[in-house]
N, C-alpha and C positions, 0 to 999 in steps of 0.2 A: 142270766148267770148265776151258777151255783157257787155258793161259799161253803167250803170244806174245812172242818177242823182236824179231822182224824186222818192219819197216815194211811191206813187200809182203804178208807173211802176214796182218797185222792188216787191212790194207785188203780183202784178199781175203775174210777172214771177215765183215766188215761188208757187203760186196757180196753174199755168199752169203745173208745173212740178209734183206736187202731183197728179193733175187730170190725168196726163199721167200714173200714177202708180209709180213715182219715189219717193224715200226718199230724204229729203232735209238735207244737212250738212251746218251749219253756222259757218263761221270762222271770228269772229270779230277781226279787227285790227285797229291800228292808223297809219299804214304805217311805213316807214323806215324798209321795210321787209328783213329778214335775213333767215339763214337756220333753225332757231327755228320756224318762221312762216311757211316755207316751209314744216317742218315736220308736222304741223297741217294740211296743205292743203293736203299733201300726205296721211295722216290718213284718212281724210274726203273722199278723192277721191277713196280710196280703199274700203270704207264702204258705200258710199252713191251714189245714182243715180244722184244727182244733187248738185253741190257744189257752195255755195254762199258766196263770201268773202266780208266784209265790209272795207272801207277805210275811216276813219272819225277821225280826232284829236279832241276828246271831250273836249270842254273848261271847263265843269262843274267839271272835276276831276283835274284841275290845280288850285292851290292856288296863283300862281305867274304868272303874264301875260308874264313876260320875259321868264320863263320856257315854256310857251306854245309857244311863237314865235320861241324859239330855238330848238323845238322838231324836230329831224331830220326825213327827208323824201323826196323822189322825186317820183312824181306820175308816170312818164314814166317808171322809173326803177321798181316801185312797180307793175304796170300793167303787165310788162314784166315777172316778178316772178310768178305772178297769172296766166298769159297765159301758161307759161312753166309748171306749176303744173296741168293744165288741169281744172282750174276754168270754170264753166259755165257762171257765171255772177258776176260782181263786182258792188257793191252799194258804190258810192262815192259822197254823198251829200254835199252841202254847209252848213255852219252853219245855214243860213237863212232857207234852206230846212228842216233841221233836227229840228230846233226850230223856227217855222214859227212866233210864238208869242214872241219871246225873250226867255230868260232863263225861264224854267218852273216853275210855282207856286207850282206845286205838284210833290214831288220827292220821291224816295225810301229810307226809313230809314233803315240803315244796322244793327240796333240793337247794343247791347252792344259790340259785337266783332269789330264793325266798328270803335270804339273810342280807341282801343288799338293797340300797335305795330305800324304798318304803319299808322293806323287811328289817333294815338296820334301825330306822326310826321308830318302828312299832314292832318290837320283838314278839314273834308268835301270831302276828296278825294273818300271814298267809297260811299258815297252818290251819288256823281257824276257818279262813275262807274256803280252802280247798276242801276241808272236812265237810262243811255244810253244803258245798256244791256237789261233792260226791254223793252225800246222803239224798239230795233233792233229785239228782238225775238217776240215782237208784230207785227211788220211789216213782219217778215218772216213767221210767223204761225208755225205749228207743225214741229219740226226739232230736229236734234241732234246738239248741240253747242260745239264747240272745243276750250279748254283752256289749255294753258301750265302750268305745275306744278311749274315753277319758281316763279311765282306770287301766292304762296300757299295761302295766306290769301284772296287774290281776289278770287281764285278758291273756297275756302270753302264758302264765303260770296254769290257767285253766286249760289252754290248748295243750300244754306239755302233759298235764295229768290225763286228759282225755286220750291223748296219743299213747303215752307210755303204759297206762293201765288198761287201754283198749275199752274204754267205756262206749256204750251204744248210743253216742250223741255226736252231732255235728255242731261245732261252735261257729256261731255267725256273729261277726264283728259288725257294729253299727256306728256311724259317725258321731263324734262328739256334737251335741246341740249346744249352742251359745246364745247368750243374751245379745242384744243389739250392740252393747259395748265390748263384746268379746268374752266376757266372763262365762266360763264353762258352766252349765247348769249343774247343780248338786244340791242335795238335800240340806247340807251343812250351810249353804248360803243363807238360809232363813235365819240363822243365828248371828249374822253380821250386823253390827250397827249401821246406821246410815253413812257414817264417815268410812267405816270399814268396807262397806259395799262400794262406795265411790272409789276406794282405793284398789280394791281386789282386781280389777281389769288390767292392772299392771302386769299380771302374770301372762297374759296373752300377748300384750305388747311387747313383753321381753322375749317371748318365744318367737313372735313374728319378727323381731330384729334379728334373731339367730338365724331364721329361715331365709331372711333377705341376705345376709352375708354369706351363707352357704350357696344360696343361688347366684350370687355375684362371683362365686368362684373361690372363697375361702375353704381350704382343706384342713387347716390346723384347728383340731378340736378345742385346744385350749384358748385359742382366740375366739372361737364361737362362744365357749362358756364365758369368757370375760365380756363380750358384747351383751349377753343375756343378764350377767351380774350387774353390769353398768346401768342398764334399764331398770332393773329391780332397785338398785340403791338409790335411784331418784325418787323413790316412793317411801317416805319416812315410816309409814304405818306397816310396811312389810317387813317380817323377820324371817330371812331366808334360810331354810333348812338344807336344801342342796340344789345344785344345777348339774345335770348330767347330759352327756352326748353318747349314746349308745348305738351299737349296729342293730338295726331293726330286726335282722335274721338271727343273731346270735345272743343279743342283749348283753354283750361284753361292752365295757366302756372303751371308747375309741380315742386313739391318739391322732389319727388321720379320719376325717369325715368319710364314711363309707358310701356306697352307692345310695343306700337308703339309710338315713340315719333317724333316730328318735331323740328329740329334745325334750327334756324332762325338767320340771321345777316343782318344788314344794316350799311353801311359806306359810307363816302364821299371821293372822291379823286379829289383833286382840287375843282371844283365846281359840279362835277357829283356825283350824289348820287346812289348807287347801292345796291340791296338786293338779296339774295340768301337764299336757304333752302334745307335741305335734311332730309329724313326719317332715324331713327335710331332705332334699336331693341336689347334690352339686349340680352345677351348670352342664358339665360334661355328661353326667348321667341322664339329665333331661334331654339334651340334644341327641343322645343315642337311641332313647325311646322314641323320639320323634321321627328319626331316620328309618 
């Protein structure tokens, strides 16, 4: 496995792979690798001839310098995970290498969706995310880019950017990987205290309660949100930021549960903010697909 620090060398490696007839799979990460990242790498390894992972903690998507400094990760551990997964190349640039002229003057506007939900809680976050993804895809060239469904709003915005700006990439969505107690794997989980870690699975229990009532026939989105809120309220260590029910196709907030809904939660445990989301389908939609 090659570890590359320079932009030009990374682009050259990806171009050489395509010239040799290989397809390129891109797995963008910020380090702190866990089994969720490993699942992305495994998916790319199974489908592509050449797998390129990026390791870069992108400062543009952090509104708080302290949050940026405390973001977990260990380069040697991350490289070991990448090597074990069969990565061909890891691109691990410095901030200066990635942004040689300082923070860029030209960035990617995420549009209206970028200012709602996570965008409202973290102003400028999605502009930073899309800007770095655009840059990474530009350096990689034609590829398939692998993203997890846990960050569902981010995934949707990346899809829209690739579609609207006609980037030479196919976005591949990969299922959320969870611990045995349901907590979605995330690098930030490492910052939870033992008590907070024991409390955090309430996010998935709450979402599961929402999925249950939707599957049982509830179509009033306000009642679905109330069910999720009730479950969250039973855990005193969770400070809820938002609960949302959106149409999975449009990402508009729903009054009536659509054929495919996305149930979303964000909450803070101690000083660690976590998000999660799942798809939910009304019983009638499930029956229609079966028929």
